[in-house]
C-alpha positions, 0 to 999 in steps of 0.5 A: 466836135459836136454833130451840128458843127460836123454837118456845117463843116461838110458843106463844100466838100466833094467826091473825088474822081479817084474814089469813083474810079475804084468801082467796077461797072454793074454786072447786070441791070436790074429788071423786075420783069425777069423775076420768076415764081418757079425758082426761089434762088433766082427770084431772090437774086433778080429782086436786087440790083447787084451794083458795086458800092464802097463802104466807109472803110474803103472796101468795094462790095456788091450790094446783093452778093456781099451785103444782103444775100443770105442775111438779115439786114436793116437798110436806110438812106441818108446823106452826111450834110442833110441837117437835122433829120439824118443826125436824129435818125442815125442817133435813133438807129444807133439805139436800135443797134444797142437793142440788137446787141451783139447780133449786129455784125454776126447775124444781123447787118445794118446799112446806110446808103448815101443819097449824095455820093458825089459828096460823101466819100468813104472818109466822110462817111467814116467820120460820120460813123465815128461821130455817132459811135457806130459799132461793128456790123453797121456799114455806111455806103457810097458809090455811083449816083446812077447805081444808088438811084437804082437801089433807092427805087428798087428798095421802095424809097421812091414816089410816083410824083416826080417832084416829090421823088426828086426831093431827097429829104423824102427818102430818109425817114424810114428804115427797111428791114428783112430776112433775105433768104425768107423773102420777108421785108418790112419798113418802119419810121426811122425815128420810131421807138428803137425797141419796137424797130428791133422787135419788128425785125425779130418778129420776122424770124421763124420763131419770132413773136409780135411786138408788144407795143403796150410794154414798150410804151411803158 
């Protein structure tokens, strides 16, 4: 099945109550006002909501404790039946994964979070990941709508205009990357040059160097 047919066949599917029932309640509510300047460990922990999510392999994880704490990560939002935008973006990020090589899954981790969790079951996301030949180290995640909304806004995928913010297609065009223990974060267009996205992430590392755009442009 090609990617276009896969997206078309997703219409009408829904997330069953059983999948959501496996998720525990959020342990704490995210509150940016509680961050502190004096304790970096506490500041880092309080900067991210520790909500529960489910991977495309059916594993229940906590966003901060299990996915980003102490890690170098890349994060984007998507949904399986969004049409032309997400497939192109996912294919491009697959090239980013190629650029990062065997570091993905070892010291760099990639996460794609569904904006349509009521539809995107772990099984649906697994099929989606397989369609793009995603390699280990890249997880597709679903969960409770309210928890994902907390993450979306807290990670910077939001707009002050409520009308624009309510359009989920506005939140899928960029990828966020960073080194959590160093508190270094950046964003890039998800359809940008894969080599440049990978180099931008490496630039954040202690021994990183500025990407040479002229070399990447050939």
